[in-house]
C-alpha positions as CSV (number, residue, x, y, z in Angstrom):
1,X,-38.5,10.1,58.9
2,X,-37.7,12.0,55.7
3,X,-40.0,11.3,52.4
4,X,-38.4,10.2,49.4
5,X,-40.2,11.3,46.2
6,X,-39.4,9.8,42.7
7,X,-39.9,12.1,39.4
8,X,-42.5,11.0,37.2
9,X,-41.0,12.0,33.8
10,X,-43.7,10.6,32.0
11,X,-46.3,12.4,33.8
12,X,-44.3,15.6,33.6
13,X,-44.2,15.4,29.8
14,X,-47.8,14.8,29.9
15,X,-48.4,18.0,31.6
16,X,-46.1,20.0,29.5
17,X,-47.9,18.9,26.4
18,X,-51.3,19.8,27.6
19,X,-53.4,22.5,26.0
20,X,-53.4,24.7,29.0
21,X,-49.5,24.8,29.1
22,X,-49.5,25.5,25.5
23,X,-51.9,28.4,25.7
24,X,-50.0,29.9,28.8
25,X,-47.0,29.6,26.6
26,X,-48.4,31.2,23.5
27,X,-50.0,34.1,26.0
28,X,-46.7,34.9,27.3
29,X,-45.2,35.0,23.8
30,X,-47.6,37.1,22.6
31,X,-47.1,39.6,25.4
32,X,-43.5,39.6,24.6
33,X,-43.9,40.1,21.1
34,X,-46.1,43.0,21.7
35,X,-43.5,44.9,23.8
36,X,-40.9,44.0,21.0
37,X,-43.4,45.6,18.4
38,X,-43.5,48.6,20.6
39,X,-40.0,49.1,21.0
40,X,-39.1,48.4,17.4
41,X,-42.3,49.5,15.4
42,X,-41.7,46.2,13.3
43,X,-43.6,43.2,12.4
44,X,-43.0,40.7,15.2
45,X,-44.6,37.3,14.9
46,X,-45.1,34.3,17.4
47,X,-44.8,30.7,16.1
48,X,-46.1,27.9,18.2
49,X,-44.6,24.2,18.1
50,X,-44.0,21.1,20.3
51,X,-40.8,19.4,21.1
52,X,-40.7,17.6,24.5
53,X,-43.1,20.4,25.6
54,X,-45.3,23.1,24.2
55,X,-43.1,26.0,23.0
56,X,-43.3,29.4,21.3
57,X,-40.8,31.7,19.4
58,X,-40.8,35.5,19.1
59,X,-39.3,36.5,15.7
60,X,-38.7,40.3,14.4
61,X,-39.3,40.1,10.7
62,X,-36.7,43.0,10.2
63,X,-33.2,42.6,9.0
64,X,-32.1,44.8,11.8
65,X,-33.6,42.8,14.6
66,X,-30.6,40.9,15.5
67,X,-28.6,44.2,16.0
68,X,-31.3,45.6,18.2
69,X,-31.2,42.4,20.0
70,X,-27.5,42.5,20.5
71,X,-27.3,46.2,21.1
72,X,-30.2,46.5,23.5
73,X,-31.1,43.0,24.5
74,X,-34.9,43.7,23.6
75,X,-36.2,40.1,24.0
76,X,-34.7,39.9,27.5
77,X,-35.9,43.1,28.8
78,X,-39.5,42.3,27.2
79,X,-39.4,39.1,28.9
80,X,-38.1,40.4,32.2
81,X,-41.0,43.1,32.1
82,X,-43.6,40.2,32.0
83,X,-41.9,38.5,35.1
84,X,-40.0,36.0,33.3
85,X,-36.2,35.0,33.9
86,X,-33.9,34.9,31.3
87,X,-30.9,32.6,31.4
88,X,-28.2,31.6,29.0
89,X,-27.9,27.9,28.2
């Protein structure tokens, strides 16, 4: 007989907001930022925040950053080098 499962949305939300998940997210973002720093020789920062889950952003503080990303896809390749899958929404 097949088993049925119900998604526990509240439980999933709690897990995604835990300190361990936040630390793992920040650690991945820091590794991506280090890769981007090496590729661009620019100031790159990581900002951590919470929405419905812990999250982090990586930003190049150089006006040429957008061009580098459009031309070279530096964020995508830096994330891919960390074993992360990059998808468009």
